[in-house]
N, C-alpha and C positions, 0 to 999 in steps of 0.2 A: 707801509706795513710789510713785514717780511716773514715768511714761513720757513722754519728751520727744522730739519729732521735730525735728531740726536745721532751722531755718527757712531756711537758706541752701542746703540740699541739693536734689537733683532735677535735672531736665533743664536743660541750657543752651539758649539760644535757637536754636542751630543744630539741635539734636536735636528741639526742639519743632516747628520748621518742617518737618523731615523726617517726623515722626510725623503731624502734622496734615495734611500733603499726602497721605500714604498713606491716612489715614482718609477724607478728602474724595473721593479718587479711587475708593476701594473702595465708597463709598456709591452711586456711580453705576452699580454693577453691572459695571464693566469689569474684565476680567482684567488684573491688575497684577503685574508681576514686580519684584522688588527685587534689584539687583545687589550681592551680598554681604550680610552681616548689616546690616540697616537701623540697628540700634542694638546696641552690645555689652552686651546684657543678655538672658539667656535667657528670662526671664519675659515681658518686653515683646515680644520677638520672637515668642514663642509666641502672645501675644494678637493681634498683627498678622496672623500666619499663620492664626489662627482666623477672622479677618475676611475672609480671602481672599487675602492677599499670598503670593506664591510666591517664596521666596528661591532665587536661582540663582547659580552660579559664573561666572567669566569665560569658562570653556570652554562652558558652556551658553548664555551670552549670545551667543557667536560663532555659534551654530547657529540662533538665532532669526531669524524673518523677519516683518516687519510687526507686531511686538508693541509693547506699551507697557511701558516700563521706568523705574522710579524710581531715581535716583542718590542715594545717601545723603549725609549731611553731610560725610563724610571727603574727598570729592572724587575725581576720576578723572583719569587721564592722557589726553592728546589721542588716543591710539590707540582709546580707548573710543568717543569721538565719531565717529571715522572709521569704525569698524565699524558704528555705528548708522546712519550715512548710507548706507553701502554696502548694508545689509540692510533699509532702509526701516523702521527701528525709531524709534518716537516716544519721545523721552527727556523725562522730567519731572525737571528738575535741582534737587535739594534741597541742593546743595553749600553748606556754611556760608559766608556772605559773608566771614568773616575768613580762612577757608582759600582762598577764591577770590582774595582780594586778595594773599595770600602767593604763590599760584601765579603770578599776573601779575607780581609783583615779582621772583621768581626767574627767570622767563622773560625779563624785560626786562634784568636784569643779564647773563644768559647771552648774549643776542643782542648786547649791546654789547661784551662783554669776552672772548668765547670765543676770538677770534683772537689775543688777547694771552696765551694760556696760562693763563687764570684757573682756579682750582679752586673749585667750589661745594661746601661742606661742609654736610651736613644732619644735625643732631643728632636722631636718631629711631630707630625700629625698622624694620629693612629689610623686614619682613613686614607692617607696618601699612599699611592702605589709604591713609592720608594721605601717608605717606612715599613710597609707590609713585606716587601722584598727583603729588607735588611733583617727584620725580625724572623723571617722564615729561615734564614741561615743558621739561627741558633734555636731551632725547634720552638719558635714563638715564646721563648722564655725571657725575652727582653722586657725592660720597663720603659714604655714609651711615655715621655713627658712633653707637655706643651707649654707649661708655665711653672712658676715657682711653687704654686700650691700643690702641684703634682709630686713635688719632692717628698711629700709625706709617704709615698709609696716605697721610698728608698730606706733600707736599714743600714745606718752608718756603723753598725757592729759587724758588718760583712764587707769584704773588699769589693771594689767597684771600678768599672771603666765607664767613662762618659764619651759617647759618640754623638754626631749630629747628622741628620738628614742634610744632604749637600746644599739644599736651597734655603735653609732656614736663616733667620736674622742673626748675624754675628754678635750684635750688641746684646740681644736677649740671651744668647748662648753664654756670653761672658758673665752675665748676672747669675745665671744658673750655676756656672762653674764656680763662681765665688761663694755662693751659698753652700754648695756641696763641700768646698774646701773648709768652710767654717764648721759644718757638721762633722767632717772627718777629723778635724784638728782636735776635737773633743774626745774622740775614741781612739785615735792613733792607728786606725786601720788604713790599708792602702787604697788610694784613689788615683787613678791614672786618667788624665784628660787628653782626648784625641781631637784636635781641631780639624775635623773632617769635612770642611767646606770645599765647595768647588771654587777655585780661585777666580775663574772667569765670572762666576756669579757674584762673589764677594767684591771683586774689583768694580763691579757695576754700581755699588753703593756710592763710592766716591765720585764716579763719573756722573751719576744722575744728580747728585748734589750740586756739582759744578754746572751742569746743564740747566737745572731748574733755576739756579741763581742768575743765569745769563739771559733769560727770556722774561717777557712780561706776563705771558699766559702760557700754561703748559697743558696739552691734552695727552694723557697717558693711556695708551691702548693696550689692553690685555684681556685674556679670557677670564671669566668670572671664577673659574676653578683654579687659576694659576696662583700657587703659593708664592712663587717668586714675584709675580705681578703685584700681589697685595703688599709685599714687603717694600718693593721699589717705589710703588705709588705713595705709600705713607712716608717714605724717606724724602721723596720729592715734595710732598705736601708740607712737610715740616720746614722746608727751605722756602718754598713759594706757595703761599696760601691760595693763589689762583691756579691751582693744579686740579684738573678734572679727570676722573676715571671714565673711560669709554671702552666699549667693545668694538665700535665701528662708527661710521658716519651717522648711523641711525640714532645714536645717542647724543649727538651734538645739537644743542638748542642755544643759539647765540643770545636769544632774548632772556631766557630763563636764568642765566648765570649772573645777570645784573651788572654787566661790565660796559663801560663807555668805550666801545670799540674804536671810536675816533681818536682816542688817546693812546691806543696800543700800537707799539712799534714792532714788537717781535712776538710771534706765536711759535712755541716749540712743540714738537711731536716726538714722543718717546714711547718705549714699550718694554715688555718683559723679554726674557730669554726664550719665550715661547711665542712671541709676536712676530708674524711674518713681515719681512720688509715690504712686500707688495701692499700690505694693508696700510702701513704708515704712509706710503706714497699715495695711496688712494685717499687717505684722510687729508694729506697736504693738498692734493688736487682739488678736493671738495672745498676746502677753506679758501684757496686761491680763487676758485670760481665764484664763491659766494661774495667775496670782497672785490672782485674784478681785478685781480692781480696778474691775470694771464693775458 
């Protein structure tokens, strides 16, 4: 039996920047607050909090005065920056540059076309920090959709732009784009589609498919709140039915999964773009120790 860690798994560069920024600031001994979960992975968040990071909600942020606050990779709406200025809060902005560019693009389109009745459609999750940040750029006037049913909120008699939260499923986005094109072909109104995915995230789709096909069993590690993790896990599961979602070694039950481990030659370990490499190595070590491979 051999345990293999997916070489393409682990932090994306946006998360790497946020985590390294947190670590460097905390080394200086300064009290550092993190607005929202710095990374959608419980184990990594716990590690950062053990180093001294204090995670706070937007409500707690509003009550701070003169503090230092780190903004995560997902980005924030303009209202967050206004509150910081008002309360003399020093912001350390770790917004992913790809998200930052998307925020600027959406804002530019809105400023140019809002007087023409344009609709800005955002394919994303309404409760996700990135979607909230994107919608905030346009005075919260965007139409956030998660599925085809939500397209009932769109008026095809008015021009529209379609954007996407950077970590959403590209296949689902294409289905939504096609349906919108059908709707707009009947009215003749303008529809512009922006494929605003993060390439690093979208490239993971193909690589996880290949990795899932190359192993007998796959343990996919991710945080329960990771949108990217849910998408990649399902992608892997569609290729290899013996793919199991875990948050850490505490979720691994070799007996419960009903597999004859004596017939298994390869066990793969992969994760989301918010899954820390150290966690995947910890899982690999646990599996190797369990089966006496070390």
